[in-house]
N, C-alpha and C positions, 0 to 999 in steps of 0.2 A: 391544177396539179399541185400547186404549192400547198394546198390545204389537206391534201390526202394524209400526210404523216400525222397531223394533229387529229384529224377525224379517226384515223386508225387507233391512235392511242386512246382517245376518249371511248371509243367502242369497246376496246379491250378492257379498260378500266371498269366500264359498266358491266361487262360479262364477268369480271373477276368479283365485283361487288355482289352481283346477283347470285353467283355460284357459292359465295361464302368463302372463297379462297383468300387467305390474308398472308401471301408471300412476297408482297411488294417490298422493295427496299431501296435505299439510296446509299451509294458509296461516296463519302465526302472525303476529299483530299485537299489539304493545305500545303503550299510549297513556298519556299522563300523565307520562312521564319524558323526559328529554333529557340530552345530554352524557354524562359518565362513568357515571351511573346507568343510562341506557338501554343503553350499550355493555355494561356488566357483566351486566345481566339478559339480554340477547340472547345473550351467550356461555354463561351459566349454564343457560339453559332447555333442558332435555332434549327437550322436544317439538319445539323448533326443530332440535336436532342430529339427531333421528330422523325429521324430516318427509320425507325422501326415500327411506326404506327401502322395499325391494321387498316385504316381507311384512306391510305395514300391514293391520290389520283393526280391526273395531269395538272389541273388547276392549282391544287394544294402544293404540289412540288414546285411549280413555277413561282408561286408566291413566295415560298420559303427561299428559293434561290435569289429572288429580287431582294428580299430582306437580309440576305447574307452579307451584301456589301456594307450595309449600315451596322450589322453586328460586328464585322471585322474592324471597321473604323472606331466604333465605341470601345472595343477590347483593346486597341492599341493606345487610346488617349491616356489612360492612367500612367503609361510609361513615357509620355511626352511626345508621342508621334501623332501629329494632327493632320499631316498631308501625305498619307500613303497613296501608292498607285496600286490599284486592285484590278486584276484581269481575272474574270470568272466565266466559266462555261458549264452548261448543262447538257450532257450527252445521254443518249440512250432513249428508251421508251418504256412504257409500262409493260411488265411490273418492275423493271430494274433500270435505275438511272445512276449516272456518275456525275458528281458536281466537283469541279476543279477550280481552285482559287490560287492564283499566283500573286503574291503580295510583296511589294517593295515598301519598307516601312517609311522611307523618305527621311528628310532631315529631322533631327530631334529638337524639340522645343527646349530652350534654355531659360533659366531664371534670370530676368532683367532686373528686377528690384524686389526688396523685401521690407515691408514696413511693419514692425513688431512693437507695440505699445502695451505696457502693463500699468494700470493705474489703480488707485484705491489704497486702502489701509494695508494691504498685503503685498504691495509692489516690491519691497525689499526682500520679504520672505520667498518670493519667486524669482530672485535674481539668478540662482543656479539654473532653473529651467529656462530662463530667458537666454542665457549664454549658450546652453546646449542646443536650443532650437536654431539660434543664429549660425551655429557651426554646421548644422545639417542643412540649412537652407540658405546657401550663399549665392550671390549673383554670379553668373557664368557656369553654374552647375546644371545638369540635365534636370528637367522637371519630372518629379515623381509624385503622383498624387497621394501615394501612401504616406510619404513623409510630411505632406501638408496635413493630412488627417491625424498622423501621429502627434504632430505639434499641437493641435487643438486638444487632443485627448490628454496630453502631458500637462497642459495648463489647467484643464478642468479637473483632472484627477488630483494634481498636487494641491490646488486650491481647496478642494473638498477635504482632502486629508489633513489640512491644516486648520479646518474649521471655518472657512469662508463659504458659507452655505448659500449666499446670494451671488456668487461669482457668475459673471455672464460675459459673452462676447458682444461688444457693441458693434463690432464690424468683423466679419469673417468672410473674406472674399478671395477667390482664385480667379484672376482675369487672364485669359489666354488671348494673345494677339496672334491668331493662327497664320495670317499672311506673312507675318515677320518671324514666325517660329520663336516668339518670346512670350514669357509669362510674368505677371506682377502678382505679388501676395501681399495681402493685407490682413493682419491679425491685431485687433484692438480688444484688450481684455481688462475688465473691471472687477476687482476682487470683492468689493463691498466690505462690510464690517465682519470682524471675526467673532464667532460665537463660543460659548462655553456650555458645559454640561450643567443642566438644572437638577432638580430633584429626581431621584430614581425610585420608581415604584414597581415592586414585584408582586404580581397577582398570583397567589398561591395560598392554599390553607392546609397543607399537609405537614408543614414544618414550622417551627418557631421562626419568626422573621430574622432573628439574630443569626440562626444557623445558615440561612441562604445568603444573608448579606456579607458573610465572611468571604464568599467566593465571587462577589461582585467587584470587578476592577474598575468600574466607572466611579470617578470621584467628582461629586458636585462642586462646581466652581472651576474645574480644570478645563482647558481648552478642548473643544469638541475634537474627538479622535476616533475615526471609524475603526481603527485596530482595537481600541478599548472595547468597542461593541462587540467585535469578533471574539476577543479573548473571553469576555463575560459569557457569551453564548456557548463557547466550547466548554468553559469551566462548568457552567450549570448543566449542560447536557451530559458531560462525562460523570457527574455525580451519580446518575443512575436513578434518580427520583422521578424524572419528568420524561414523558413520551413525545411531547411537542413543546417547542419553545420559540417564541417570537419576540424580537427586541424592536420596539417602535420609538424612534426619535420623533417627538411631537413638535415639529418645526412650526406648525400653525398655532401652537399654544406658547410659543417663546415670548419671554418677557425680559427686557433689558438685556437682550442677546444671550439669555440662558434657555437652553432647549430641554424641557422635561423629557425623561426617558421612562417608558412603560415596558415592563417585561411581562408578557403573558405566558402562562404554563398550563400544561395539562398533566396530571399525575399518571405515572405508569401503574399497572396493576400491583397491588401490595405483594403478591406472592407469585412465584413462577415455578412450575414443576417440570422435571425432565426425566426421560426414560430412554435407555438405549440397550441395543443388543449388538455384539460383534465378535470378532475372533481376531487374535493376534498370535503370532508364533510364540512369543515370550509368555503369554498369558493363557493360550488356549481359548476355548469358548468363554465368553464373559457377558455379564449383564449388569447394568447399573441403574440406579434411581436416585433422585435427589430433589431437594426443595431449596429454593432461594427466597428469603424474606427480605425484601428491599427496604422496608422501614418497619421497625418494631414500635416506634413512638415518634413524637414530634421533635425529638433530638436528633433524628437521623440514624439511629442505631440500626445496623444490619446483621443478617446472619444467614448461615446455610448449613445444610446437612446432606450427606450422601452416603450411599452404601454401594460398594462395588464387589461383585463376586466373579471369581474366575477359577480355572483349574489349578493355577499356580499361586494366586495371591488374592486374599479377601480383606477388604478394608471397610470400616465404618468410621466416619469422621464428622464432627460438628465444630462450628466456629461462630462466635459472637464478636462483632467489630464495632468500635466506638470512633467516629471521625474526629479528627483534631486539626487545628490550624486553619490555614487558607489554601493549602495545596491539595489537589485531588489525590486521594490515595493515602494521605497521612492519617494514621489511626492507631488505636490500640486493639489488640486482638487476644481473645481467650479461646483456646481450642482443646479438643479431646479427641483421641484416636484410638482404635482397636485394629490390629493387623495380624493376620496369620500369613505365612509364606512358606512355599516349599522350594528348597534349593536342589541342585543336581544330587547332592549327597547329604541331605538333612532338611530340617525345617526350623521355623521360628514363630513364636507367638509373643506379641507385645502389646501393652497398652500404656497410654501416657497422656500428659496434659502439657500445654505450651502457653506461655505469656509472651506476646511479641509487641514490638513498636515498629510500625512501618513509616518510613519517611522517604521523600523523594527530593534529595538535594541536587538541583540541577537536572541532568539527564539520567542520573543513576537512581535506582530503586534500592533502598537500604533497609535491611530487616535486622533488628536486634532482638534476640530471643533468649528465654530461659525455659528448657524443657526438662520435665521429669519423665523417665520411661522405666517400666519394669518389663523385662524380657526373659523369656525361657527359650533357649535354642538347643538344637542338637545338630552337630556337624561331624560326620563320620562316627567315631566311637565316643566322641566327647559330648557330654550333656552339661549345661550350665544355666545357672539363674543369676540375673544381674539387675541391680537398680542403678540408674545413671541420672545424675543432675548435671545437665550440660548447658552452659551459657555459650552463645555463638553469635556470629554476624554473617550475613550474606549480602552480596552486591550483585545487581542484575542491571544490564543495559542492552536494549535492542534498538537497532536502527535499520529498518527495512522499508522497501518501497510498497510492499503489500503483505499484511499480517497473515493472510491465508496462503497465497502462492507467491513467494518472494523470488524476484529475480536479481536483486541487487541489495546488499546489506550484510549486517553482521550482528552477532550477539555475544555476550560475555557473561558467565556466571561464575562467581567466586564464593566459596563458603568455608568458614573456619569455626570449629567448635571443639570442645573438650570437656574434661572432668578431672577431678582431684581425688585421689585415693582417700577414703574414709569420710568423704563429704557426699554421703549417699551414692558412692561409686566404689566398685571393687578394684579398680586400677586407675592410675593417672594416664591421660592421653591427650594429644592434640591432633585433630583430624582435619585436613585441608584438601580441597577439591577445586580445580579450575576446569571449565569447559568453554571452549571457544568454537564458534560456528561462523561461516561466511558463505556467501553465494555471489556469483558474478554471471552476467549474461554472456553467451556465446553466440552471437548473431540474433536473429529475431526469433528463432524457434527453439533455442537450446539454453542451457544454463549449466554451470559448474559449481558443485557444492562440496565444501570441506569441513571437516570437524577434527578437533584435537581435544584430548582430555588427559589431565594428570592429577593424581591423587596421592597423598602421603599421610601416613599415620605414625606419629611418634608416640610410642607406648612403652610403659614400664614392663607389664606382664601381658604379652599378647594372648596367652592362653585364657586370661580372664576377660578378654574383650568379647562382647556378644557379636552375633553374626551380623546385625544390622550396621555395625561400625567397621566391618572388615571390607576389603575391596575384592570384587570379582570382575571377570571380563567374559565377553560372549554374548550373542543375542542380537536382536534387531537393531538396537541403539549402541552397539558396541562393535564386536567383530563378527560379521555375518559368516555363516558357514560352521559355526560352532553354537552348541545349545546355550540357552540362557543361563548366565553366571556359571558356566562349566569350566572356565579357565581360572586357575589359581593354584597355590601350593597344595600339595597332597599330604595327608598323614600316612602313617605306616601301612594302613590298609588300603591306600590308593583312593581315599575319598577327598574331594575338593573341600578345603576348610577356609579358603580365603587368604588374602595377603595384606601386607602393610602398605603396599604400593600398587598403583595401577597406571597404565599408560595406553591410550588407544587413539588411533588416527583413521581417517577415512577420506577418500577422494571419489567423487561420483560425477559422471557426465550424463546429462539427461536431455533428450530432444523430443519435441513434439512431432508425431508422424502424420496423424490425420485426425481432424477434429480435436477432441479432448484426450486422444489416446497418444501415448508416447512410449519411449523405450529408454533404458539406462544401462550403463555398465559401471562397475565400481571395483575399488580395491580397498580392502581394510586391513589393518594389522593392529595388534595390540596384546596386552597380557597383564596378569596380576602376579605380584611375587613379593617375597620379603626383601628383595634387592631394590635399591633405589632406581636402578635401570632394569625393569623387568624384561624378560625374553619376550620378543614380539612374534606372535603367530600370525600368519598371513591367510587372507581369504579373498577370493575374487568371484565375480558373478555378473549376471545380467538379469534384467527384469522388465516388467511392463508397468506403465504408469497410466492412471486415469485421473484427469483433473476434475474434481468434484467440488461442489460449493463448500464442503467442510474442509478441504485440503487435497493433497495428492495421495490417492490410494495406490499402494505399492504392493506388487507381487514379485518376489525375487527368488532366483535359484542361485545358491552360493556354494562355491566348492572350497573346502579348506586345503591349503597348501602344506601345512605342517601339522605334526601331531606333538603331544606332550613329551614324547621320548626322543624328538629330534628328527624323526624320519618324515616321510611324505604323508600328507593327509589323504584321506580317501572319502568318497561318497559325496553326495549333493544334498543340501538341506534347503527346504522351502521356508521362506520368511514372507509374512503377510503383515501389513500394517498401514497406518495412515500418517503422512507427514503434514504438519500444519506449520506454515511459515518456513523457518529454517529447519 
């Protein structure tokens, strides 16, 4: 009679296997533990990992149950518990079982002795690590295997970072006296000699060697430093000339403790073409094409040209850039541009050239430029032609966690330029603009975005100022709910002619709903005026977000709360665009 339950379960398992039914399962329950102990036991238990297998039978389940006692013991040892009391039961029959385990961790193993020795040429250099390890591994403290492993990693990593490439443990032992609940730790570390950088060889044939060497931060004769290897790899990769780049310290070829460095590269294609079609509320339907020349010659000169056509604004632009100095992005540029633009109550056509000097002092990107522009514009009933020679400076800085879809970070853009009457300009003016953006996470699925803009134009004769130098508000990147560049001072006929000042602000809450789809609500306000404190018109709305590889695709419905005459706004306006980063 005692064998009937087992026979019954074996027969049922055979019937299930023969019929192709795969519904057998094990309900695993662990009691008596919590926190890290419980989590580690659950991850270690083989019976839990195999609980959903299709081929479960009585023999397999009973074997998994027997192994569970060893799994629990091994899972508790990293936290210093070597003498737990484990009571386990397997209940039920095929196709469903319940495995219960009641665990008493027992007394915790304590550190009884620590023997840490650092020998060799770099013993003094690792004194700080020596002291830190002894603070974390003290006699009388509970044994944690992770701290012992961290101590080993700390010594090995620090020694390598200082150039002790032959460093090794002559003894690394964790001895546990399980019966006494005590542990002894032995770490004997020999740093060996310190190495220096040897000759640096860059394997490439697309640029003059002197051009590439400007961006190599590895100095022959300096102490071996892994960070210098990383800095050089990032610098050469960011240049844009190479598709693959590998830095190889030739430890096997070291002589007199000098390690030769070989940098292997593969060139990127010389030319890249792009083409795009899209739609934006501010621009309407649009199409663009362009070409990027990654290197014109062995001096590393680059260039690009693009044409963008839309219902509102058409642009053709070309630029030639010459790299300078030792920082990525430092360069001299020469550009030419042709633009036509349609405003709410007028239009503008302009062409011009620009000479610029780009530098990156610290974390800022600085641009000094001198631009000449010929512009013909018509705003309302006023038509004008102007030539402008405008020197200027712009500063840009961006700190974000993700350049495509940012959840934390900020950016700041500042531009100041101007002109002097009778120096190829019809009027004297100084135009300044500041745009600040920020984003903060709001939980795991949401983020809050903010934007603030202020611009001011100090000008002698505003009527002589062409349209491109005036300020307008309204549109996707300004105050949603109002048409693109539709907010600003009016002439006698009610046409928007732009103002001397602009001020806009935006606050938006966005949350992910399901998958890559999300939703947002926002509040915008702003305006352009001839007064330093422009009247701010408000807009509110909600929209749908889709997180795409190129950024966040946005479809918004915005409602204006005010109109130009001071009354309440009316109507709902559709805004479509793509946000990249901030």
